[in-house]
C-alpha positions in Angstrom: 28.3 42.4 18.6 26.0 40.9 15.9 28.6 38.3 15.2 28.8 37.4 18.9 25.0 37.0 19.0 25.1 34.8 15.9 27.6 32.4 17.3 26.0 32.3 20.7 22.7 31.3 19.0 24.6 28.7 16.9 26.3 27.3 20.1 22.8 27.0 21.6 21.8 24.7 18.8 24.7 22.4 19.7 24.0 22.4 23.4 20.2 22.5 23.6 19.4 18.7 23.6 22.3 18.1 25.9 21.3 20.7 28.4 17.7 19.5 28.3 18.8 15.9 28.9 21.1 16.8 31.8 18.4 19.1 33.3 15.7 16.4 33.2 17.9 13.8 34.8 19.0 16.1 37.5 15.7 17.7 38.3 13.3 14.7 38.0 15.6 11.9 39.1 18.6 13.5 40.9 20.9 11.6 38.6 23.5 12.1 35.9 24.4 10.2 32.7 27.0 8.3 34.8 24.2 6.6 36.7 22.6 5.0 33.7 22.5 1.2 33.1 21.0 -0.8 30.2 17.6 -2.0 31.3 15.8 -4.1 28.9 15.7 -6.0 25.6 17.6 -4.4 22.7 19.1 -2.0 25.3 21.0 -4.9 26.7 21.9 -6.4 23.3 23.4 -3.3 22.0 25.7 -2.9 25.0 26.7 -6.6 25.2 27.4 -7.0 21.5 29.6 -3.9 21.5 31.5 -5.1 24.5 32.0 -8.5 22.8 33.4 -6.8 19.6 35.6 -4.6 21.7 37.1 -7.7 23.4 37.1 -10.5 20.9 36.4 -9.0 17.5 34.4 -11.2 15.2 35.2 -14.5 17.1 32.0 -14.4 19.1 29.1 -16.7 19.7 25.8 -16.2 17.9 23.4 -13.3 18.8 20.1 -14.4 17.3 16.4 -14.9 17.7 15.3 -18.6 18.1 18.8 -19.8 17.5 18.5 -18.7 13.9 21.7 -16.8 13.0 22.5 -14.3 10.3 23.5 -15.4 6.8 26.8 -13.6 7.3 28.4 -13.3 10.7 27.0 -13.8 14.2 25.2 -10.6 15.1 21.6 -9.7 16.1 18.8 -8.4 13.9 20.4 -5.0 13.2 23.5 -6.4 11.6 27.2 -6.3 12.2 28.0 -2.5 11.6 26.4 -1.3 14.9 28.3 -3.7 17.2 31.5 -2.8 15.2 30.9 0.9 15.5 30.1 0.9 19.3 32.7 -1.8 19.9 35.4 0.3 18.3 34.5 3.3 20.4 34.4 1.0 23.5 38.1 0.1 22.8 38.9 3.7 23.3 36.4 4.8 26.0 35.9 1.6 27.9 32.8 -0.7 28.3 31.2 0.8 31.4 27.4 0.2 31.6 26.7 3.9 30.9 29.1 4.3 28.0 26.6 4.3 25.1 24.5 7.2 26.4 27.7 9.1 27.0 28.9 8.4 23.5 25.5 9.4 22.1 25.8 12.9 23.6 29.2 13.3 22.2 28.1 12.2 18.7 25.1 14.4 18.8 27.2 17.4 19.7 29.6 16.7 16.8 26.7 16.2 14.3 25.0 19.5 15.4 28.3 21.3 15.2 28.7 20.0 11.6 25.2 21.1 10.8 25.8 24.6 12.0 29.2 24.9 10.2 27.9 23.5 6.9 24.4 25.1 6.8 25.5 28.4 8.4 22.1 29.3 10.0 21.2 32.8 10.9 20.5 33.9 14.5 16.8 33.4 13.9 17.2 30.0 12.3 19.6 28.9 15.1 17.1 29.8 17.8 14.4 27.8 15.9 16.7 24.8 15.6 17.6 25.1 19.3 14.0 25.1 20.3 13.3 22.2 18.0 16.0 19.9 19.4 15.2 20.9 22.9 11.6 19.7 22.4 12.0 16.8 19.9 10.6 13.9 21.9 12.6 11.1 20.2 15.9 12.6 21.5 14.4 13.3 25.0 12.9 9.8 25.4 15.9 7.8 24.2 18.8 9.8 25.6 18.7 7.6 28.8 18.9 4.3 26.9 21.5 2.4 25.0 19.1 2.1 22.0 20.3 3.5 18.7 17.7 6.2 18.1 20.2 8.9 19.0 22.7 7.4 16.6 20.1 7.6 13.8 19.3 11.1 14.8 23.0 11.8 14.3 22.8 10.1 11.0 19.8 12.2 9.8 21.6 15.4 10.8 24.8 14.3 9.0 22.9 13.3 5.9 20.9 16.6 5.9 24.1 18.6 6.3 25.9 16.7 3.6 23.1 16.9 1.0 22.5 20.6 1.7 26.2 21.3 1.2 26.5 19.4 -2.1 23.3 21.0 -3.4 24.7 24.4 -2.7 28.2 23.6 -3.9 27.6 21.5 -7.1 31.2 21.8 -8.3 32.7 20.3 -5.1 33.4 16.7 -6.1 35.3 15.9 -3.0 32.3 16.8 -0.9 30.1 14.6 -3.1 32.6 11.7 -2.7 32.5 12.1 1.1 28.7 12.1 1.1 28.8 8.8 -0.9 31.2 7.3 1.7 28.9 8.4 4.5 25.9 6.8 2.7 27.8 3.5 2.4 28.4 3.5 6.1 25.0 4.5 7.3 23.1 2.0 5.1 24.9 -0.6 7.2 23.4 0.9 10.4 19.9 0.8 9.1 18.7 -0.4 5.7 16.1 2.4 5.2 19.0 4.9 4.8 19.6 3.2 1.4 16.7 5.2 -0.1 19.1 8.1 -0.5 21.3 6.2 -2.9 19.1 7.0 -5.9 19.0 10.8 -5.4 22.7 10.7 -4.5 23.5 9.0 -7.8 21.5 11.7 -9.7 23.8 14.4 -8.3 26.7 13.0 -10.4 24.8 13.7 -13.6 23.3 17.2 -12.9 22.9 19.0 -16.2 23.4 15.9 -18.3 20.9 14.5 -20.8 18.1 12.1 -19.9 19.9 8.9 -20.8 22.6 9.8 -18.3 20.0 10.4 -15.6 18.3 7.1 -16.4 21.7 5.3 -16.0 22.3 7.1 -12.7 18.9 6.1 -11.5 19.6 2.5 -12.4 23.0 2.5 -10.7 21.6 4.3 -7.6 18.8 1.8 -7.3 21.0 -1.2 -7.7 23.6 0.1 -5.2 20.9 1.0 -2.7 19.3 -2.5 -2.9 22.8 -4.1 -2.7 23.8 -2.1 0.4 20.5 -2.8 2.0 20.8 -6.5 1.3 24.3 -6.5 2.8 23.1 -5.0 6.0 20.0 -7.4 6.0 22.3 -10.4 5.5 24.5 -9.6 8.5 21.5 -9.4 10.8 19.9 -12.5 12.4 16.4 -13.1 11.0 13.6 -11.7 13.2 9.9 -12.9 13.0 8.4 -10.0 11.1 7.3 -9.7 7.4 10.9 -9.2 6.1 11.8 -12.8 7.2 8.5 -14.6 6.9 9.2 -15.0 3.1 5.8 -15.8 1.8 5.6 -17.8 -1.4 5.6 -15.8 -4.7 1.9 -16.8 -5.3 0.9 -15.4 -1.9 3.2 -12.4 -1.9 0.7 -9.8 -3.1 -1.9 -11.0 -0.7 0.6 -10.9 2.2 1.7 -7.4 1.3 -1.9 -6.1 1.2 -2.7 -7.8 4.5 0.4 -6.3 6.1 -0.4 -2.8 4.8 -4.0 -3.0 6.0 -3.0 -4.2 9.4 -0.5 -1.4 9.8 -3.1 1.2 8.7 -5.4 -0.1 11.4 -2.6 0.4 13.9 -2.2 4.0 12.9 -3.9 5.0 16.2 -2.3 2.3 18.4 0.1 3.2 21.2 0.9 6.4 23.0 0.0 9.8 21.4 3.7 10.3 21.0 3.8 7.4 18.6 0.7 8.4 16.7 1.8 12.0 16.2 5.0 11.0 14.4 2.9 9.0 12.0 0.5 11.9 11.4 3.4 14.3 11.0 5.0 12.1 8.4 1.7 12.0 6.4 1.3 15.7 6.8 4.9 16.2 5.6 4.3 14.0 2.6 1.2 16.0 1.6 3.1 19.3 2.1 6.0 18.0 0.0 3.5 16.9 -2.7 2.3 20.5 -3.0 5.9 21.8 -3.1 6.8 19.3 -5.8 3.9 20.5 -7.9 4.8 24.1 -7.4 8.6 23.5 -8.0 8.1 22.1 -11.5 9.4 25.3 -13.2 11.0 27.0 -10.2 14.2 28.8 -11.3 16.1 27.7 -8.2 17.4 24.2 -9.1 19.0 23.8 -5.6 15.6 24.2 -4.0 14.1 21.7 -6.4 16.7 19.1 -5.5 15.9 19.6 -1.8 12.2 19.2 -2.3 12.4 16.2 -4.6 14.9 14.3 -2.5 12.9 15.0 0.7 9.6 13.8 -1.0 11.2 10.7 -2.5 13.0 9.6 0.7 10.0 10.0 3.0 7.6 8.4 0.5 10.0 5.4 0.0 10.5 4.9 3.7 6.8 5.1 4.6 6.1 2.7 1.8 8.7 0.2 3.0 7.5 0.4 6.7 3.8 0.1 5.9 4.3 -2.7 3.4 7.1 -4.8 5.1 7.4 -3.8 8.7 5.5 -3.2 11.9 3.5 0.0 12.8 3.3 -0.7 16.5 5.2 -0.8 19.8 7.7 2.0 18.9 9.0 0.1 15.9 7.9 2.5 13.3 8.4 5.5 15.6 12.2 5.0 15.6 12.3 4.9 11.8 9.8 7.6 11.0 11.1 10.1 13.5 14.6 10.1 12.1 13.6 10.3 8.5 11.1 13.1 9.3 14.0 14.9 11.0 16.0 14.8 7.7 13.1 16.4 5.9 12.5 19.1 8.6 16.2 20.1 8.6 16.5 20.2 4.8 13.4 22.3 4.4 14.4 24.7 7.2 17.8 25.1 5.5 15.9 26.5 2.5 13.7 28.7 4.8 10.7 26.5 4.7 9.8 26.4 8.4 6.2 25.4 8.4 6.7 21.7 9.2 9.3 22.4 11.8 7.0 24.9 13.6 4.1 22.4 13.5 6.4 19.7 14.9 7.6 22.0 17.7 3.9 22.8 18.6 3.0 19.1 18.5 5.9 18.3 20.8 4.9 21.0 23.3 1.3 19.9 23.3 2.4 16.3 24.1 5.1 17.4 26.6 3.1 16.1 29.7 2.9 12.6 28.1 6.5 12.7 26.9 7.6 13.4 30.5 5.5 10.6 31.8 7.0 8.1 29.4 10.5 9.6 30.1 10.0 9.0 33.8 8.9 5.4 33.3 11.8 4.6 31.1 14.4 6.5 33.1 13.4 4.7 36.4 14.3 1.4 34.8 17.8 2.7 33.9 18.5 4.3 37.3 18.1 1.5 39.9 21.0 2.3 42.2 21.8 -1.4 42.9 22.0 -2.5 39.3 25.7 -2.0 38.8 26.4 -3.9 42.0 24.1 -6.8 40.9 25.9 -7.0 37.6 29.3 -7.2 39.4 27.9 -9.9 41.7 26.7 -12.1 38.9 30.0 -11.6 37.0 31.7 -13.1 40.1 29.2 -16.0 40.2 29.8 -16.8 36.5 33.6 -16.9 37.0 34.8 -20.5 36.5 31.3 -21.6 35.5 30.6 -19.7 32.3 33.5 -18.6 30.2 34.3 -17.6 26.6 36.4 -20.2 24.8 38.7 -18.7 22.1 39.4 -22.2 20.8 35.8 -23.4 20.6 35.2 -25.6 17.6 32.2 -23.5 16.5 30.3 -20.4 17.5 27.5 -22.3 19.2 30.0 -23.4 21.8 30.2 -19.7 22.8 26.4 -19.1 22.7 23.9 -18.9 25.5 20.2 -19.4 24.8 17.9 -17.9 27.4 14.3 -17.4 28.4 12.9 -14.1 27.4 12.3 -13.0 31.0 16.0 -12.3 31.3 15.7 -9.5 28.8 13.4 -7.7 31.2 12.8 -8.6 34.8 16.3 -10.2 35.4 18.4 -8.2 33.0 21.4 -7.9 35.3 22.1 -11.6 34.8 22.4 -11.2 31.1 24.6 -8.1 31.5 27.0 -10.2 33.5 27.5 -12.8 30.8 31.1 -12.7 29.7 32.0 -10.8 26.5 32.3 -13.1 23.5 29.4 -15.3 24.5 26.5 -14.6 22.1 22.9 -14.3 23.4 20.0 -16.1 21.7 16.4 -15.5 22.7 13.7 -16.4 23.4 14.5 -20.0 24.4 10.9 -21.3 24.6 10.1 -20.3 20.9 12.7 -22.6 19.4 11.0 -25.3 17.3 14.1 -27.3 16.2 15.5 -29.6 18.9 17.9 -30.2 20.4 19.1 -26.8 21.3 22.3 -25.7 19.5 23.8 -23.4 22.2 26.2 -24.8 24.8 24.6 -22.8 27.6 21.0 -22.6 28.5 19.6 -20.0 31.0 16.0 -21.1 31.9 13.6 -19.3 34.2 12.0 -21.1 37.1 9.1 -23.3 36.1 10.1 -23.7 32.5 12.6 -26.6 33.1 9.9 -28.9 34.4 7.9 -28.3 31.2 10.9 -29.1 29.0 13.0 -31.6 30.9 11.6 -34.5 28.7 13.7 -33.3 25.8 16.6 -31.6 27.6 19.9 -33.3 28.2 21.6 -30.8 30.5 23.8 -30.4 33.5 22.8 -27.8 36.1 25.6 -25.3 36.8 24.4 -22.3 38.8 21.2 -21.0 40.5 20.6 -17.5 39.2 18.0 -14.8 39.9 14.6 -16.5 39.1 16.2 -19.3 37.1 19.2 -21.6 36.6 22.1 -21.9 34.2 22.6 -25.3 32.5 25.2 -26.8 30.2 23.6 -28.4 27.2 25.1 -31.9 26.8 23.6 -32.4 23.3 26.3 -30.1 21.9 29.9 -31.3 21.0 31.5 -28.5 23.1 32.3 -30.2 26.4 35.9 -30.5 27.4 37.2 -34.1 27.4 
């Protein structure tokens, strides 16, 4: 009987976020996961890039911002690994508009099952984990979208399980190798996961003398920077600090300015956004206390857990505040998943304070979380969306087509006005796989446009017609599709 209770509690850990997600969809919107459709911005890009990779592999047009492609390959700002990952799964499970949320639930279940099997929580721990995942807002908010937050939640769980296991089984070299392989993969999904390369490298020299540890730190740092740079190079440049590239003489001033700006934005946004920032600072302070107390602690495994958690969180927060944007859910998506790693690791070693505080914070903000959830979910549940996408696919047939023999990738690229990422998203969803999407059209400074196809919203053509050499092809929802005659892609 006690064993049955234990595994029932562990099963609840695996099912809790799924049951909550299905319940919210059914009770608040009378819908299921099968009714979801990508709704806006990155949501659309993730799905379309994955569909492209599933159908044409790497022979696609450019996904970019301002017609500024990646140094390596033709994918959007998050690099090539995410389209490859989702695209490979789409080859197996199909490319329906709801496929990414469905895949996320499957991946989340597998990750939580792995966490349960590797960390072997008690009944009490399992109930705490179940309550945590049932209330953790980043999972609740993003489970209706095709955004990658759930994928990074899965990554945080997998890394936490892997590190906890190798700390507790220091002689298992096979597990250590598998964790290294996992790190190589996840750093291509998001470059901030590269901060774990240094503590991972130190695991290979446990018990060795200081010069071995110094060498491991050097190799771990170099490998982390190298993996992060590879991911960075496969993503199209985006206009934030990472890609502004200030001159060396102005670098320090630019860094200070960016940090101060981000600190001023600590309070900006929904309370859900701000609370994750506060929880990260609170976790960092708590870990600082633990680091001080653990200096001579006899349990080396616990010291590894505390030091790795403190280093990873401090590094990520430093990178984000110095080089990224603390605003508009950008930092939220990063901080929430790295905070999750810390909470799971500490809870595995029976340090529950931060997890309990996080659960309490999520419960206090539950009314706002549900308000945001309803707003986002309504965008993804418009009943006519799938029919609209099918309609525009029919309209594009014979007018807009992927060319496998195109002389260059720009001949399979469509540059579009930013409005089509939001108000008129169904038109972009209908663009044939293989054709890359570049936005926003009106920000491009270098003329003529490089893409063969231009999708321009009503009113913008008149302002730009003096420098456009185009042929109108099709009236679309709130705009028109043109062929750009300044390219060398036209058939003879």
